[in-house]
A tleap script that builds the chain and sets N, CA, C and O, in Angstrom:
source leaprc.protein.ff14SB
mol = sequence {
  NMET LEU ASN GLU PHE LYS THR PHE ALA MET
  ARG GLY ASN VAL ILE ASP MET ALA VAL GLY
  VAL ILE MET GLY GLY ALA PHE GLY LYS ILE
  VAL SER SER LEU VAL ASN ASP VAL ILE MET
  PRO PRO VAL GLY VAL LEU ILE GLY GLY VAL
  ASP PHE LYS ASP LEU ALA ILE THR LEU LYS
  LYS ALA VAL THR ASP ALA ASP GLY VAL VAL
  THR ALA PRO ALA VAL THR LEU ASN TYR GLY
  MET PHE LEU GLN ASN THR PHE CASP
}
set mol.1.N position { 167.390 82.607 -19.508 }
set mol.1.CA position { 166.573 83.143 -18.429 }
set mol.1.C position { 167.090 83.368 -16.875 }
set mol.1.O position { 166.751 84.286 -16.128 }
set mol.2.N position { 167.824 82.496 -16.643 }
set mol.2.CA position { 169.035 82.458 -15.589 }
set mol.2.C position { 169.829 83.516 -15.257 }
set mol.2.O position { 169.912 83.997 -14.127 }
set mol.3.N position { 170.574 83.983 -16.499 }
set mol.3.CA position { 171.237 84.814 -16.664 }
set mol.3.C position { 170.592 86.247 -16.251 }
set mol.3.O position { 171.163 87.099 -15.572 }
set mol.4.N position { 169.063 86.354 -16.893 }
set mol.4.CA position { 168.393 87.372 -16.415 }
set mol.4.C position { 168.039 87.524 -15.381 }
set mol.4.O position { 167.988 88.711 -15.060 }
set mol.5.N position { 167.708 86.742 -14.549 }
set mol.5.CA position { 167.308 86.778 -13.060 }
set mol.5.C position { 168.459 87.054 -12.258 }
set mol.5.O position { 168.434 87.743 -11.238 }
set mol.6.N position { 169.627 86.413 -12.821 }
set mol.6.CA position { 171.067 86.814 -12.040 }
set mol.6.C position { 170.951 88.179 -12.438 }
set mol.6.O position { 170.630 88.905 -11.498 }
set mol.7.N position { 171.081 88.661 -13.344 }
set mol.7.CA position { 171.157 90.468 -13.749 }
set mol.7.C position { 170.356 91.027 -12.712 }
set mol.7.O position { 170.898 91.566 -11.746 }
set mol.8.N position { 169.092 90.949 -12.821 }
set mol.8.CA position { 168.154 91.511 -12.098 }
set mol.8.C position { 168.530 91.346 -10.185 }
set mol.8.O position { 168.564 92.260 -9.361 }
set mol.9.N position { 168.721 90.138 -10.002 }
set mol.9.CA position { 168.930 90.000 -8.382 }
set mol.9.C position { 170.301 90.647 -8.087 }
set mol.9.O position { 170.594 90.589 -6.893 }
set mol.10.N position { 171.145 91.205 -8.818 }
set mol.10.CA position { 172.397 91.290 -8.596 }
set mol.10.C position { 172.466 92.971 -8.488 }
set mol.10.O position { 173.351 93.599 -7.908 }
set mol.11.N position { 171.244 93.568 -9.234 }
set mol.11.CA position { 171.120 94.930 -8.790 }
set mol.11.C position { 171.097 95.249 -7.494 }
set mol.11.O position { 170.587 94.456 -6.703 }
set mol.12.N position { 171.639 96.457 -7.055 }
set mol.12.CA position { 171.509 96.577 -5.503 }
set mol.12.C position { 170.347 96.716 -4.820 }
set mol.12.O position { 170.335 96.529 -3.603 }
set mol.13.N position { 169.010 97.123 -5.633 }
set mol.13.CA position { 167.852 97.388 -5.074 }
set mol.13.C position { 167.127 95.769 -4.253 }
set mol.13.O position { 166.504 95.709 -3.193 }
set mol.14.N position { 167.429 94.829 -5.025 }
set mol.14.CA position { 166.960 93.509 -4.486 }
set mol.14.C position { 167.596 93.165 -3.287 }
set mol.14.O position { 166.885 92.986 -2.298 }
set mol.15.N position { 168.533 93.069 -3.221 }
set mol.15.CA position { 169.693 92.561 -2.390 }
set mol.15.C position { 169.486 93.564 -1.450 }
set mol.15.O position { 169.361 92.979 -0.374 }
set mol.16.N position { 169.372 94.891 -1.263 }
set mol.16.CA position { 169.258 95.738 -0.329 }
set mol.16.C position { 167.828 95.765 0.511 }
set mol.16.O position { 167.737 95.905 1.730 }
set mol.17.N position { 166.656 95.585 -0.491 }
set mol.17.CA position { 165.444 95.227 0.082 }
set mol.17.C position { 165.527 93.992 0.912 }
set mol.17.O position { 164.994 94.042 2.020 }
set mol.18.N position { 166.071 92.974 0.571 }
set mol.18.CA position { 166.064 91.669 1.477 }
set mol.18.C position { 166.540 91.717 2.597 }
set mol.18.O position { 165.972 91.269 3.592 }
set mol.19.N position { 167.690 92.285 2.590 }
set mol.19.CA position { 168.405 92.535 3.739 }
set mol.19.C position { 167.429 93.602 5.092 }
set mol.19.O position { 167.245 93.593 6.310 }
set mol.20.N position { 167.096 94.291 4.061 }
set mol.20.CA position { 166.251 95.461 5.010 }
set mol.20.C position { 164.862 94.526 5.830 }
set mol.20.O position { 164.518 94.578 7.011 }
set mol.21.N position { 164.393 93.865 4.913 }
set mol.21.CA position { 163.289 92.696 5.409 }
set mol.21.C position { 163.801 91.989 6.554 }
set mol.21.O position { 163.107 92.028 7.571 }
set mol.22.N position { 165.080 91.235 6.586 }
set mol.22.CA position { 165.490 90.368 7.317 }
set mol.22.C position { 165.847 91.014 8.715 }
set mol.22.O position { 165.552 90.498 9.793 }
set mol.23.N position { 166.492 92.159 8.565 }
set mol.23.CA position { 166.881 93.140 9.815 }
set mol.23.C position { 165.572 93.688 10.465 }
set mol.23.O position { 165.497 93.725 11.693 }
set mol.24.N position { 164.454 94.150 9.618 }
set mol.24.CA position { 163.296 94.461 10.184 }
set mol.24.C position { 162.730 93.485 10.693 }
set mol.24.O position { 162.360 93.867 11.803 }
set mol.25.N position { 162.345 92.103 10.493 }
set mol.25.CA position { 162.155 91.249 11.420 }
set mol.25.C position { 162.608 90.858 12.623 }
set mol.25.O position { 161.850 90.548 13.541 }
set mol.26.N position { 164.117 90.843 12.718 }
set mol.26.CA position { 164.702 90.848 13.797 }
set mol.26.C position { 164.470 91.859 14.642 }
set mol.26.O position { 164.028 91.512 15.738 }
set mol.27.N position { 164.652 93.135 14.447 }
set mol.27.CA position { 164.388 94.076 14.858 }
set mol.27.C position { 163.152 94.204 15.549 }
set mol.27.O position { 163.079 94.693 16.676 }
set mol.28.N position { 161.966 93.686 14.762 }
set mol.28.CA position { 160.795 93.517 15.481 }
set mol.28.C position { 160.545 92.662 16.685 }
set mol.28.O position { 159.781 92.897 17.620 }
set mol.29.N position { 161.341 91.606 16.492 }
set mol.29.CA position { 161.104 90.594 17.748 }
set mol.29.C position { 162.061 91.500 19.060 }
set mol.29.O position { 161.766 91.375 20.248 }
set mol.30.N position { 162.927 92.168 18.697 }
set mol.30.CA position { 163.805 92.708 19.993 }
set mol.30.C position { 163.068 93.748 20.206 }
set mol.30.O position { 163.249 94.277 21.302 }
set mol.31.N position { 162.166 94.301 19.409 }
set mol.31.CA position { 161.193 95.668 20.097 }
set mol.31.C position { 160.016 94.644 21.247 }
set mol.31.O position { 159.753 94.934 22.413 }
set mol.32.N position { 159.628 93.762 20.674 }
set mol.32.CA position { 158.811 93.073 21.376 }
set mol.32.C position { 159.089 92.578 22.544 }
set mol.32.O position { 158.511 92.867 23.592 }
set mol.33.N position { 160.120 91.698 22.390 }
set mol.33.CA position { 160.697 91.242 24.014 }
set mol.33.C position { 160.980 92.394 24.594 }
set mol.33.O position { 160.611 92.375 25.769 }
set mol.34.N position { 161.603 93.645 24.202 }
set mol.34.CA position { 161.597 94.677 25.321 }
set mol.34.C position { 160.456 95.220 25.836 }
set mol.34.O position { 160.384 95.315 27.061 }
set mol.35.N position { 159.678 95.543 25.256 }
set mol.35.CA position { 158.291 95.583 25.922 }
set mol.35.C position { 157.587 94.758 26.527 }
set mol.35.O position { 157.005 95.210 27.513 }
set mol.36.N position { 157.411 93.583 26.262 }
set mol.36.CA position { 156.881 92.551 26.992 }
set mol.36.C position { 157.494 92.209 28.289 }
set mol.36.O position { 156.903 92.152 29.367 }
set mol.37.N position { 158.999 91.942 28.018 }
set mol.37.CA position { 159.759 91.280 29.187 }
set mol.37.C position { 160.445 92.545 30.223 }
set mol.37.O position { 160.719 92.288 31.396 }
set mol.38.N position { 160.630 93.646 29.747 }
set mol.38.CA position { 161.196 94.774 30.241 }
set mol.38.C position { 160.428 96.182 31.067 }
set mol.38.O position { 160.552 96.677 32.187 }
set mol.39.N position { 159.508 96.525 29.731 }
set mol.39.CA position { 159.023 97.487 30.197 }
set mol.39.C position { 157.720 97.535 30.604 }
set mol.39.O position { 157.330 98.553 31.175 }
set mol.40.N position { 156.771 96.371 30.366 }
set mol.40.CA position { 155.444 96.207 30.922 }
set mol.40.C position { 155.228 95.537 31.960 }
set mol.40.O position { 154.100 95.500 32.450 }
set mol.41.N position { 156.502 94.733 32.610 }
set mol.41.CA position { 156.334 94.024 34.028 }
set mol.41.C position { 156.183 95.309 35.032 }
set mol.41.O position { 155.176 95.358 35.739 }
set mol.42.N position { 157.226 96.417 35.114 }
set mol.42.CA position { 156.897 97.303 35.922 }
set mol.42.C position { 155.920 98.007 35.971 }
set mol.42.O position { 155.511 98.310 37.092 }
set mol.43.N position { 155.244 98.484 34.840 }
set mol.43.CA position { 154.127 99.072 34.584 }
set mol.43.C position { 152.898 98.570 35.366 }
set mol.43.O position { 152.060 99.137 36.068 }
set mol.44.N position { 153.116 97.202 34.956 }
set mol.44.CA position { 151.747 96.573 35.921 }
set mol.44.C position { 151.972 96.312 37.246 }
set mol.44.O position { 151.001 96.195 37.993 }
set mol.45.N position { 153.167 96.192 37.693 }
set mol.45.CA position { 153.408 96.434 39.289 }
set mol.45.C position { 152.712 98.275 39.564 }
set mol.45.O position { 151.727 98.497 40.269 }
set mol.46.N position { 153.294 99.072 39.025 }
set mol.46.CA position { 152.905 100.412 39.348 }
set mol.46.C position { 151.491 100.335 39.133 }
set mol.46.O position { 150.933 101.158 39.859 }
set mol.47.N position { 150.659 99.663 38.411 }
set mol.47.CA position { 149.187 100.100 38.313 }
set mol.47.C position { 148.287 98.771 38.990 }
set mol.47.O position { 147.148 98.429 38.674 }
set mol.48.N position { 148.922 98.335 39.714 }
set mol.48.CA position { 148.491 97.151 40.615 }
set mol.48.C position { 148.613 95.734 40.242 }
set mol.48.O position { 147.704 94.943 40.497 }
set mol.49.N position { 149.536 95.431 39.738 }
set mol.49.CA position { 149.828 93.854 39.183 }
set mol.49.C position { 148.879 93.535 37.961 }
set mol.49.O position { 148.497 92.369 37.862 }
set mol.50.N position { 148.520 94.324 37.153 }
set mol.50.CA position { 147.452 93.890 36.345 }
set mol.50.C position { 148.324 93.387 34.938 }
set mol.50.O position { 149.311 94.025 34.571 }
set mol.51.N position { 147.966 92.491 34.393 }
set mol.51.CA position { 148.352 92.056 33.309 }
set mol.51.C position { 147.739 92.593 31.949 }
set mol.51.O position { 146.568 92.263 31.759 }
set mol.52.N position { 148.275 93.279 31.087 }
set mol.52.CA position { 147.399 94.332 30.086 }
set mol.52.C position { 146.813 93.252 29.003 }
set mol.52.O position { 145.970 93.590 28.172 }
set mol.53.N position { 147.344 91.900 29.087 }
set mol.53.CA position { 146.730 91.134 28.088 }
set mol.53.C position { 145.332 90.692 28.620 }
set mol.53.O position { 144.445 90.424 27.810 }
set mol.54.N position { 145.124 90.613 29.908 }
set mol.54.CA position { 143.762 89.984 30.490 }
set mol.54.C position { 142.699 91.051 30.699 }
set mol.54.O position { 141.562 90.807 31.104 }
set mol.55.N position { 143.214 92.374 30.355 }
set mol.55.CA position { 142.187 93.424 30.417 }
set mol.55.C position { 141.122 93.435 29.289 }
set mol.55.O position { 141.436 93.685 28.125 }
set mol.56.N position { 139.869 93.159 29.666 }
set mol.56.CA position { 138.680 92.957 28.935 }
set mol.56.C position { 137.255 93.684 29.167 }
set mol.56.O position { 136.923 93.879 30.336 }
set mol.57.N position { 136.527 94.032 28.291 }
set mol.57.CA position { 134.896 94.238 28.698 }
set mol.57.C position { 134.184 93.145 28.221 }
set mol.57.O position { 134.250 92.918 27.013 }
set mol.58.N position { 133.427 92.330 29.026 }
set mol.58.CA position { 132.677 91.165 28.598 }
set mol.58.C position { 131.335 91.921 27.901 }
set mol.58.O position { 130.679 92.696 28.597 }
set mol.59.N position { 131.038 91.721 26.804 }
set mol.59.CA position { 130.010 92.456 26.151 }
set mol.59.C position { 128.516 91.349 26.199 }
set mol.59.O position { 127.340 91.690 26.324 }
set mol.60.N position { 129.154 89.818 26.033 }
set mol.60.CA position { 128.227 88.843 25.953 }
set mol.60.C position { 128.735 87.712 26.854 }
set mol.60.O position { 129.691 87.028 26.488 }
set mol.61.N position { 128.110 87.496 28.041 }
set mol.61.CA position { 128.840 86.256 28.693 }
set mol.61.C position { 128.605 84.715 27.847 }
set mol.61.O position { 127.741 84.419 27.023 }
set mol.62.N position { 129.448 84.102 28.266 }
set mol.62.CA position { 129.476 82.726 27.307 }
set mol.62.C position { 128.407 81.851 28.026 }
set mol.62.O position { 128.163 81.868 29.233 }
set mol.63.N position { 127.801 81.069 27.053 }
set mol.63.CA position { 126.605 80.144 26.982 }
set mol.63.C position { 127.082 78.739 27.488 }
set mol.63.O position { 127.890 78.072 26.842 }
set mol.64.N position { 126.518 78.304 28.727 }
set mol.64.CA position { 126.666 76.812 28.642 }
set mol.64.C position { 125.579 75.956 28.845 }
set mol.64.O position { 124.459 76.439 29.014 }
set mol.65.N position { 125.789 74.575 28.851 }
set mol.65.CA position { 124.223 73.738 28.991 }
set mol.65.C position { 124.274 73.468 30.335 }
set mol.65.O position { 124.931 74.018 31.219 }
set mol.66.N position { 123.491 72.542 30.379 }
set mol.66.CA position { 122.885 71.977 31.564 }
set mol.66.C position { 124.195 71.437 32.224 }
set mol.66.O position { 124.408 71.792 33.383 }
set mol.67.N position { 125.166 70.548 31.557 }
set mol.67.CA position { 126.311 69.930 32.164 }
set mol.67.C position { 127.609 70.948 32.146 }
set mol.67.O position { 128.773 70.548 32.171 }
set mol.68.N position { 127.246 72.207 32.104 }
set mol.68.CA position { 128.497 72.991 32.031 }
set mol.68.C position { 129.416 73.181 30.944 }
set mol.68.O position { 130.536 73.658 31.129 }
set mol.69.N position { 128.967 72.808 29.762 }
set mol.69.CA position { 129.973 73.081 28.817 }
set mol.69.C position { 129.841 74.121 27.910 }
set mol.69.O position { 128.764 74.122 27.314 }
set mol.70.N position { 130.367 74.719 27.721 }
set mol.70.CA position { 130.598 76.124 26.946 }
set mol.70.C position { 130.050 75.738 25.574 }
set mol.70.O position { 130.633 74.954 24.824 }
set mol.71.N position { 128.861 76.355 25.286 }
set mol.71.CA position { 128.171 75.931 23.763 }
set mol.71.C position { 128.322 77.523 23.206 }
set mol.71.O position { 128.073 77.491 22.001 }
set mol.72.N position { 128.543 78.488 23.505 }
set mol.72.CA position { 129.018 79.545 22.668 }
set mol.72.C position { 129.940 80.559 23.567 }
set mol.72.O position { 129.405 81.274 24.415 }
set mol.73.N position { 131.033 80.580 23.390 }
set mol.73.CA position { 131.918 81.360 23.986 }
set mol.73.C position { 131.584 82.647 24.178 }
set mol.73.O position { 130.624 83.139 23.585 }
set mol.74.N position { 132.393 83.386 25.088 }
set mol.74.CA position { 131.910 84.591 25.805 }
set mol.74.C position { 132.442 85.762 24.532 }
set mol.74.O position { 133.549 85.601 24.019 }
set mol.75.N position { 131.614 86.831 24.137 }
set mol.75.CA position { 131.982 87.953 23.533 }
set mol.75.C position { 132.711 88.966 24.404 }
set mol.75.O position { 132.174 89.275 25.468 }
set mol.76.N position { 133.886 89.523 24.068 }
set mol.76.CA position { 134.660 90.357 24.686 }
set mol.76.C position { 135.385 91.263 23.791 }
set mol.76.O position { 135.749 90.983 22.649 }
set mol.77.N position { 135.587 92.516 24.486 }
set mol.77.CA position { 136.456 93.457 23.866 }
set mol.77.C position { 137.720 93.681 24.532 }
set mol.77.O position { 137.879 94.299 25.585 }
set mol.78.N position { 138.891 92.939 23.592 }
set mol.78.CA position { 139.968 92.839 24.456 }
set mol.78.C position { 140.669 94.299 24.112 }
set mol.78.O position { 141.152 94.566 23.012 }
set mol.79.N position { 140.640 95.142 25.177 }
set mol.79.CA position { 141.231 96.466 24.994 }
set mol.79.C position { 142.812 96.364 25.516 }
set mol.79.O position { 143.819 96.977 25.162 }
set mol.80.N position { 142.599 95.361 26.477 }
set mol.80.CA position { 143.996 95.392 27.049 }
set mol.80.C position { 145.038 94.638 25.987 }
set mol.80.O position { 146.202 95.014 26.118 }
set mol.81.N position { 144.834 93.758 25.083 }
set mol.81.CA position { 145.715 93.436 24.171 }
set mol.81.C position { 145.897 94.640 22.834 }
set mol.81.O position { 146.719 94.479 21.932 }
set mol.82.N position { 145.054 95.727 22.915 }
set mol.82.CA position { 144.987 96.478 22.388 }
set mol.82.C position { 146.212 97.545 22.743 }
set mol.82.O position { 147.047 98.066 22.003 }
set mol.83.N position { 146.014 97.645 23.997 }
set mol.83.CA position { 147.100 98.643 25.092 }
set mol.83.C position { 148.346 97.671 24.701 }
set mol.83.O position { 149.296 98.351 24.314 }
set mol.84.N position { 148.581 96.436 24.692 }
set mol.84.CA position { 149.661 96.032 24.895 }
set mol.84.C position { 150.493 95.970 23.318 }
set mol.84.O position { 151.711 96.093 23.192 }
set mol.85.N position { 149.651 95.780 22.348 }
set mol.85.CA position { 150.190 95.851 20.921 }
set mol.85.C position { 150.557 97.245 20.567 }
set mol.85.O position { 151.577 97.424 19.901 }
set mol.86.N position { 149.632 98.525 21.050 }
set mol.86.CA position { 150.011 100.047 21.063 }
set mol.86.C position { 151.645 100.311 21.616 }
set mol.86.O position { 152.462 100.956 20.959 }
set mol.87.N position { 151.893 99.772 22.752 }
set mol.87.CA position { 153.163 99.637 23.454 }
set mol.87.C position { 154.163 99.073 22.798 }
set mol.87.O position { 155.335 99.452 22.808 }
set mol.88.N position { 153.604 97.947 22.083 }
set mol.88.CA position { 154.719 96.983 21.429 }
set mol.88.C position { 155.013 97.829 19.927 }
set mol.88.O position { 155.833 97.390 19.121 }
savepdb mol mol.pdb
quit
């Protein structure tokens, strides 16, 4: 059984796929950092210092009790996160 697995794993396809998955994960982090740390800050300055992650439309306000404790969180449409992920 071990020899069969070794034969299967040593075929080029499995090793190539594993290397591709690892490289894809690393490249994804590089692209995310490029967008979040290099591209988006100047874009935010150009449009007035807006952080895209904070852009949202409140569909329903948060419900609080008499003591000010939130009993039901606000319902928001977070289109800023969508824009951020689209650029990413």
